[in-house]
N, C-alpha and C positions, 0 to 999 in steps of 0.2 A: 504494500500500500504506500502511496506517496503522500507528501504533505498537502499537495493540491487536492487530493481526494479526501483528506481529513479536514481541510479548512472549513467547510460548511458546517460539519458536525461540531468542530471545536468552537466555532463562533456562536453556535446555538446553545452552548452550555451555560448554566447559571454561573454567577461569579464564584460561588462556593465550589462548584464542580470544576471550574477552570483552575482554581487554586489547587485542588486535589490533583488534577492532571499535571500541573506544573511540578508539584511535589513528587509525584510518581515518576515523571520523566527525569527529573534531576537525580533521584535515587537510582534509577536504572542505568544512568550513564556511568557512575563510578562504583556502584555496588557498595557504597559506604553507608550502611544502614544505621543511622543514628538511633540508638536505643535498642538495637537488635544485635545480639552477639552469637557466635558459634564457637564453642570451645570443645576441643577433643576431650573425651571422657567425662563431659558434663551433659547429662540428659542425652546420651548417645550421640553427641555432636550436633543435635538439632538446633535450629535457630530459636533463641530464647530472648525474653525481655532482659535487657542488660541489668546485671546486678541481682538477677533472680534465677531460679531454676524452673521458670514457667515457660514451657515451649509455646511457640507461636501456634503450632498445630492444635494444642489443647484449647486455646482461646477460639480459634477458627471452628473447631469441632463443636464447642459449646454454643457458639453463635448459630451454627448450622442446626443445632438441636432446639433452637428457639430461645436460648437464654439471652436476656437483654444486656446491653452494655452496663446499665446501672446495676444489674444483679452481679455481673462479673466484677465490677469495681467494689461491690459489697463483699463478694466472696474472696477476692484477692485485695485486701486493703492496702497493700504496698504498691499496687498499680495505679496509674493515673490515666486520664482520658487520652493524653498524648501517647502513652504506652500502647493503648488499644489502637489508636490511629496508626501508629508505626507498624503494629502487627497486621492490620488490615491491608496496608499498602504493601508490606513485604509479601503477604499471601497473594495479593493480586499479581505481583511481578513473578512470583515463584509458585504458581498453582500446582504444578506436578510434584514438586518437592513436598508441599504441605499435604496434598492428597495422599501421597505415598506414605508419609509419616502417620496420617490418620489411619489409613488402611492397615499398616503394619502394627500399630498399637491397639487397634480394635481386635485384631486376631489374637492378641495376648490374653 
């Protein structure tokens, strides 16, 4: 897909969606995921919220099961709304990785 093909769709986005698109693109360029870390031998090397052992796939799976963001913030009091936003963006850019982690961990 080319920029010209995306132009109409991008211009039609709401200001909030445009901001999210910019954030997503910026992160995808350098793969420097602010607030998301991967550490060998911590949670199997899965992407986690920085400074925690909360994998991104756990949060995505919870959301897929219908758990609200407010409930996630209540259940994980060390998390912030920014942590969740970072997790959602990471999952959007790495859908296969997150889906595989969910599938592998559901089998356990």
